[in-house]
N, C-alpha and C positions, 0 to 999 in steps of 0.2 A: 435859366428861368428867373424872372424877376422875383424879388422878395414879396411874399404874400403877407399882408397885414390883416390880422384878426383883431377886431375890437369888441370887447364885451362891455356893455353899458349896464351897470348895476352890480353891486357886490353883495347881494343877498344870497339866499339859499340857491336859487337857480344859477346865478352868475358865478358863484364860487365853485359849485360842483362842475359846471361846464368848463371853467378854466382849468380845474384839476385834471379832468379827463383829457382835455386838449394837450396840456403839457406832457402828460404821460404818453400820449400817442405821437407827439411831434418833437420830443426832446432832442433827437438827433438832428432834425431839421433846424431847430432853434439854435443849437450849437453851431451848425454849419452856416447860419446866417441867412437861410432861405425862407424862414418863417419868423414873424414877430407877433407876439400877443400883447395886447394892452387892455388893462382893466380900468374902467373909469367909474368912480363913485364919489358922491359928495361927502362921504364919511371915510376916515382912514381905517375903519374897523367894520367887521361883520357883526351884526346884532342877532343873537339867538332869540328870535321873536317869540317862540313858544315858551320862553322862560321869563318873559317880562314881568308877569305878576309876582314871581318869586323875588326878583330884585326890588320891585316897588314896595313890597311889604316885608322886607328884611328877613326872608327865609335864607337867602344867600347874599353874599357880597354883591353890590351893584356892578362891580367890575367883572363879575363872573359871566355876565351875559355878553361881554364884548370880546371879540377875537380879532386882533389887529391883522390886517391883510399882510403885513410884513412878517408875521409869525406863521401865517398860513402858507405863503408862497416864498420860494427862493427867487429873489429878484433878478438873478441872472437868466431866468427863464421867462419872466413876464415883466412888463412895464406897469407900475402902479401909478395911476394919475388921479390926483385929488381935484375934482372939478364938478361943476354943475352943468349938465348938458342942457343946452337951450333949444337946439333944433337939429333935425337929421334930414339931409338931402339925399334921398334914395337914388336919384338919377345920377348925381355927381359923386355918389358914394363918399360923402364927407359929413363930419359931425362938428357942429359949432358948440363950443363950451365957453365958460367965462375964463378959461385958462388957455384959449387958443383953439385952432381948428385941427381936427384929426382926420386923415384919409383912411379908408378901409377897403379891403377886398371882400372880406366876410364880416358881417355884423351879427352879434348876438344881443338882442334887446331883452333885458330882464329887469325892468325898472320897478316892478312890483305895484302894489296898490297903496291907497291912502285912505284916511278916515273920511267918511261922509256924514253930514248932519241933516241930510234930506231937506234942506231949506227950512228947518224948524226955527222959528223965531227965538233968538237968544241962545241957541244951543252951542254954537261955536264959541261965543264969548264967555259963557258962564259954566262951562263944563271942562273937565280934565280928560283928554283922550288917553287911550292906553295903546300906543302904536309905535313908540320909539324909546330909546334909552333916556332921552331927556324927559319924556313923560313920566318915567318911573321915579325920577328924582323929584319932579313936581308933586306927584301924588304922595310920596312919602313925607315930604316937607309939609304938605297941607294937612295930613292926618295928625302929625306931631304938633303942628301949630294949634289945631283945634283941641287936642287933649290938654295942651298947656293952658289955653284960654279957659276951657271948661273947669280945670282944676282951680283956677283963680277967681272965677265969677261967683257972686253971691246970689245971682238971679236964677231960680229954678227953671224958668221958661227959657232963658238964654242957654243955660246948661243943656237942656233937652235938645234945642236946635243944633248946638255945636256937636253933640254926640249922635246926631242922626245922619246916616250915610245912605246915599242912593246910587245904585248901579243901573244905568240905562242900557238894557239889552240882556237877553238871557240865552245867547248863543254860547259857543265854546269860550270865547274871551270873557264874556260877562259872568258866566258861572265860575270860571277859574279866578277872576278878579274878586268876586264876592266871597268865595270860599277862602281865598288867601287872606283877604283883609280881615274877615271875621276871626280866622284862626290867629292872626297876629294880635288882634285886640284881646282875644280870650286868653292866649298863652303868654303874652309878653306885656302889652300896654297896661292891662288892668293890674298887673303886679308892679309895674313901674310907676303907676299913678294910684297909690293905695286909697286916696280919698274918693275915687270914682267907683261907683257900684256897677256891677254887671247889668243890673236892670235898667240903668240909665242910658245904656248904649242900644241904639236901634239901627237895623239895616234893612233896606228894601231893595228888591230887584224888580224892575218894571219892563214889560215887554208886550208888544201887540199880538204876538203869536198865541195860540191856544195852549202851548206847553213849552217848557224849557228844552234846550238842546234839540231843536226841531230836525236836525240832520240825523239824529239817532232814531231808532225805532222806539216804540212806546215803552217797552219794558225797561231798558237802561235809563231812559229819560225819567221814568217814574221813580226809579231807584235814587237817582240824583236828586230829584225834587224832594223826596221823603227825607233824605239825609240832610239836605240844606235846611228844611223847615224844622224837623224834629231834633236833630243833633246839634245844629249850629244856631238855630233860632232865627233864621233869616226869613223875612216876610216876602213872599213871592207874589207879585201882582201881574196877572196875565190878561190877555184880550183887552189891553189898554194901551193905546198909542200915546206917546208924549206929544203934546201940542205946543208947548211953550216953556221956555226956561228963563227965569229971572235970576239976578245975582245970588239969591238965597232961597229960591223956590222953584219947584218943578210942577207943571200942570199936565194932567193925563186923564184919559177916559172922558167921562161925562161930567166935566166940571170939578174933578178931584185935584187935590194938590198936596204936596208935602214940603214943609220948610226944612231945608238942609243947606249947610255951608260947604258941603263936599258932594258934588255930583260927578260920578265917573262915567264917561261916555264910551260904550262898547257896542253901539247899535248897528254898526255896519261899515263896510269899506266900499270904495269905488276905484275905478281905474281911469287915469288921465294920461294916456300914452303921449310921449314926446312926438310932436308933429302928427297928432292924431288925425288931422284933416286929410292926411295922405292915405288914409285907410277907410274902408267901409266897416266901421266899428259895429260890433254886436255886443250890446249890453256894456258898452264902454271898453270892450276887449278887442284885440286885433285878431282877425281870422287867420288861420294858418293851414297849410296843406298837410297831408299825412306825413310828409317829410319834415314838418315843423318849419318850413320856409314860409315867409310872408308872401301872401298871394300877390303876384304881379311885381314883386321887388326882388331882383336878382341878388343872390348872395346874402340876403337878410333873413335871419331866423329869430323867432320869438318863442319864449317859454316863461313859465312861472305864472304869476297871478294875471298878467295881461294877455295871455294867450287864450283864444277862443277856438276850441276844437271839440267836435262831437265824434268820438270813436265809432267805428263801424259797428252797427247793431245796437247802439245806445241812442237814447232820446234826449240826453242832457249833456251839456258841455262838461269837460273835466273840471273837478273841483279846485278851488284855490287853496291848496294845502301843500305841505312840505313834500309829501309822497309823490305828488305830481312832478315837482322839481327833480326828485331823485330818479324818476322814470324817464323824464324828458332829456335831462342833461347828457346821458351817454348817447342818445339818439342824435342830438344836435352835433355833438363832438364827432361821432362816427361819420355823419353826412358831410361835415366840413372837410374832414381829413380825406374822405373818398374823392371829393372834388379836387382838392389840392394834389393828390397823388394820381388823379386820372383813373380812378377805379370806381366810377359811379355805379357800377353794377353791384357793388357791395353796400350801397346805401340802404338804410332801414326805414321802415314806416313805424309810426307811433301807435302802439296797441297796448295801452296801460291796463294793468289789473290791480285795482286798489284793494288794500287789505284791512280797511276799516279805520277807526279813529278812536281817540280816548280823550277824556277830560278829567283833570285832577281838581278836586274840591279841597284846597288846602294841601298840606304836604303828606297827609296820612290816609287820605281816601280818594278813590277815583272810580270812574266807570269807563269801560271799554267795550266796543263792539267790533269784533274781528271777523273778517270775511275770508273763508277758504273754500274753494270749490263750490261756490254758490250757497254755502251754508254760513249762518251767522252764529258766532259764539260770544256770549256776554260774560264779561269779567267785572268784578267789583272789588273794592278794598285793596288788600295787599297785592293780589295778582294783577289787578289793573295797573297799580303804581309800578310794579316790577316791569310790566310790559312797556310802560311809558319810558322808564329809565333805560331799558335795553334799546328801544328805538332811538333815543337820543344818543346813546353811546355809538350805535351803528352809524348814525349820521356823522358824528364827530370823527369817527375813524375814516370816513370817506372824505370829509371836507377839510379837516384840520390836521391834527397830529396826535401821537400817543401822549405827548405832554399835556395837551388840552383834555384828552380823555381822562388822564389821571387827575387833572385839576377838577374836572366835573365830578368824578367819583368822590374826591376829597371834600368838596364843598357841599355835595348833596347828601353824603352819608356820614362823614367824619367831623365836619365843622358846622353842621346845621345847628341852628339855635333852638333852644327850648323844646327839644324832642320833636321838632316839626319834620319828621322823616317817616316814611312808611315802615321803617324798622324801629321806630321810636327813638329813644336816646341811647340804646345799647351800644351803638357805634360812635356816638358823638360826645361821650363824656370827656371832658377836658382835664388833663392833669398837668401841672407845671413840669416842664421837662427837666428841671433841676433834680427832681426825685429819681430820674433815670440815670444820673451820673454814676452812682455806685454800681448799678447793674452793667453799665457800659464798661467801666473799668474792670469789673470781674470777668466779663465775657472776653474782653481783649486779652487779659492776662491768661485766661484758660487756654486760649489758642496759641498765644506766644509760648507758654510753657510746654504745650504739646508739640508745636512745630520746631522750635529752636533746637532742642537736643537732637532730634532726628536729622535735621538739616546739617548741623555741625558734624554729626557722626558720619554722614555721607560725604561731606566735603573733606573731612580729615582722612577717611578711609579710601578715598579716591574711587576708581572704577570698581574695585572689589566690593566696596560697601554698596555702591549703586546697583551693580549688576548681579551680585551674588546674594547679598543679605536682604532679600525681599520679604515682605510680610503682609502685603495688602490682599493679594488674591488667593483664592483657595488652591490647595496643592494640586488637585486633579486637573487644573487647566494651565499650570505653569509650563513655560518653555523659554529657552534662552533666546532672547530677541536677536535679530540680525545686526542691530547696531552694536550690541554687546559682543557679538562674535567678531566684529571688525575692530573694536577698540580694546577689548579685553578677552581674547580667545581662550587664554589659559584658565579663565574662570568657569567655563562651561561644565567641566568635570565636577568641580566643587558644588556648582549650582545643582546639577543633576543628583549628586549624592545627598545634598541637603534636602532635596525635595522628592527623593524616592523615585527617580526617573532612570530606567534602564538597568538590566542585569541584576547583579548582586545587591545593588542599591535598592532595587524594588523589594527584594526579599527582606533585606534589612529594615527597610522602611515599613514593610508589611508587618514584620514582627513587632517593631516599635509601635505600629498603629494598633496591633492586637493588644499589646500591653496597655497602651493608652486607653483603648476601648474598654478593656477589662476594668482598669482603674476608674474610668468614667462611669462604667455600669455600676460599680460599687457605690460611687458617689451618688449616682442617680437613685439606686435602691435605697440608700440611707436617706436621701432627700425625700423619696417617695414615702418611706416609713414615717419620717417626721411629718411630712405633709399630710399623711393619712391620719396620724394622731391629732394634728392640729385641726384637720377637717372634721374628725369625729367630734372633738370638743366644740368646735365652732358650729357644727350642725346641731349639736344638742342645744346650744344657746339659741341658735336661729329657730329651732323648732318651738322652743318656749315662747320666743317673741312673735312667732308667725301668727299665733292666735289673735294678737292685737294688731298686727301690721299686715295681715292678709298675705303673708309670704314674702313681703318686700325685703325684709332683712335676710331671709334665706337666699334670695337671689343675689343680694349684695355680697353675702358671705361666699357664695359659689364663685362669683366674679373674682374676688380678691384671692381666694384659694387657688384659682386657676393661674393667677398672675404670680406664681411663686418666684422669688428672686433667685438668680443663677449667676455665679461668678464667671467672668470671662477675662482674657488677658488685658482687655481695655477697661475693666472695671465692672461694677455691678450692672446686670441687665435683667430683662424680663422676657419670658417666653410667651410670645403672642400667638403662637400657632393654634392654641386652644380656642382663640377668639375668631380666627380667620378660616372660613370654610374652604374646602379643597378646591372648589371651582374658581376661587380667587388665587389660592396659594400656588397651584400647579402652573397656570399661565405665567404668574409673576416669576416663579422659579425658573421656568424655561427661558423667559425673556432675559432675566439677569445673567443666566449662564451663557446665553448667546452673546450678550454685550461684553461679558468678561473675556470670553474666548476671542472676541473681535480685537480687543485692545491688549491682550496679554503679551503679544509679541513686542510691545513697547513698554513693558512693565517697569523697566528701570527708569524710563523718562517719566512715566506716570507717577511713580512713587516720589521721585524728586520734585515734580511739580506740585503734588499734593502737599508734601512737607513744606515747600516754599510758600504755597498758598496759605497754609495754616498760620505760618509765622507772619507773613506780610499782611494778611487780612486782620489777624489779631492785633498787630501793631497799629494799623490804621484805625481800628475800632478803639483801641486803648487811648490813643492821642486825640481821637475825634477828628480825623482828616478824611474828607469825602465819606462821611459817616453813612449816608444812605446807600451809595454805590457799594461800599465795603460790606454793608449789612446784606445787601442783595447777593453779592458774591459769596458771603459766608453762609447764607441760607442755602444756596445751591451746593456749596461744598459739604455742608452738614448732611444734606439729603443724600448726596453721592456716597459719602463715607458710611452713613447709616445703612444705605442699601447694600454696600459692600460687606458691612458687618453682619447684616441680616443673612446674606448668602454664605459668608465664611463660617458662621457659627450656627447655621441651621435654624434660622428664625429668631435669633436672640437680638433684642434691641438694647444697645448700651445706654444706661441711664444718663451718663454724662452728656452723650450726644443728644439725647431726647431733651434734656434740660436746656442745652445750648440752642437747640432748635427754637424753643419757645422764647428764650431770652433774646434771640436775634430779631424776632418779629417786631418788637417795639422800636428797635433802632431804625427800621425802614421809614418810619414816619417823621424822622428828625431831619429837617431841612427847610430851606426857604426862610420864612419868618419864624419858624419854630426850630431854628438851628440849636443844637445842644450847647448849653453854657459850659464853661470850663473845658473848652475844646479848641483845637486849631480852627475848626470850621467857624466858630463864633467870631474869630477875627479875620479869617480868610475870605468869607463870603462878602462882607461889606467892602473889603479891599478890592475884590474882583468886580463887584458892581460899580465901584467908582472908576475902575479902569475901563469898564465897558462903556460908561457914560462919556468918559474922555474920548474914547475911540469913536463913539457916535458923533461927537462934536467936530471931529476932523473932516 
């Protein structure tokens, strides 16, 4: 079979998702050389269009909305072509670009939409659109320029004009742009420019529709309207179409006008498909069949903003939104693969079910309307913003990588500026990493000193120390592993005797256990007496204070009395059984016992690896080498040892492990531009980056 060439035009949401699906389904064919996939785009990166307003007005780094195609795709599975497509010949199955001609067997056209100014005089020349990465930089520079000029002018009238902002359009983009800009001004710029008063800044949103967010039902739209006017102080002008725009003035309605040096255009989009004359366009969009194939064009598929398709039983075409791309991409990929493999009976038709939409008004408030089973659910505030971020993360997981997902979480929650996050500033407080050096050194030394002696002991003692002298797992699940039987068979008797397994050893162990149990009971009785005395005294104090505190102190006293300290072979611990209900304890205990029994046959190896991991990870943390990865490994190790301790000592949590657990968490955030000072990483990362740049140059 001849090589099949699949060409995807457009690297936006639809194009990227389709390419990912095709690569997944055709990876073996690509490796075998029977299929080739090419992605053509005029930009080397994919732009997160739904986050444009965040980058434009400084909630996130402007680079955060760019994802380079080279980072999305492994280039051994796809050809990335930077070019501007000029024409498509559907009969000859060829694509003309400013970088040469490309032949195809299957075409995926996903070129998206563009801004429209509806022929309004002066609109294109005198407004700033919000539809690309470059637009975000233009908008930010313009706002900062106006604040600089306003701060320096002595004319009150000019100052008022410079600080008047207009957003043309009250749809999703307009509402998000207006909310983001006003939040940036209120939370950042007014503090950066202390000579400018809040009352001197004015913002208007103008739209010809009778209400904002016309795609929403009335209730969520009304909620958003109220928030914008009452909380943010934005003036919303409705039922007023813009008629003309001059360099510093916008005209609307019946002879009304506003003087403004910054007019942001979000009033609408249109589609201008490549070689549109070859199609019977509907509202500027290309009609497609239920298989999403272009009508009358063999092997050509269309999806995204430029597709025109009315699902069965519906009266309106699919909306121009990201969810449409997410639904359509797997259908197109499946149908192309079914044709290539000759299994067209497995092709699918497009029957999307949309789940609503949401709009964020700044970083702290949003409205969402979710659709499930024909029912509409409205969310506002925190929950709407939570849904928005979850949707973005799900998309990034599909289209990009875990690295980008972590980057998104970091910039949206941990590095967001001026508390402009739906969780406020609780996650975004910034501390100089130099302050964490003592904690890192202590944490590293804690694990080095814990792992090194045990590791040396096992290495010096040979197989006897490794196979016989075990101490991690509970006695009732111990057994001599097969590996130990092969390498050190003479140790099994000593092992069984030490762990009370078999014959007289069991009786001996039982007697010892009874003695230990009796001693433990005495200790527990003494501790209980002391605890009772303390509890009586504390209760008396709590009862006196309860009159003033409505019993709060009594509750606190009971809580800490329950957490009585208990000594263990690993150090001081706390009994948490009193805080955990049986319906959680019993399944947890059963699961842990099952897990321990599963791996107990390799106990010698597990202990050796645990000891080595303690030492190695502690050393990496101490010197600051691969700090983030070492911290993640240490976090997993601490949780595993804590779980083992919990099971071995019947619900006791070792205090040192608990402290180590919380000390490890800050280490995970140290990396990239925040690499830990006074560490190997501080010098290694720049060196590695330089080597990567040199390698890229070759």
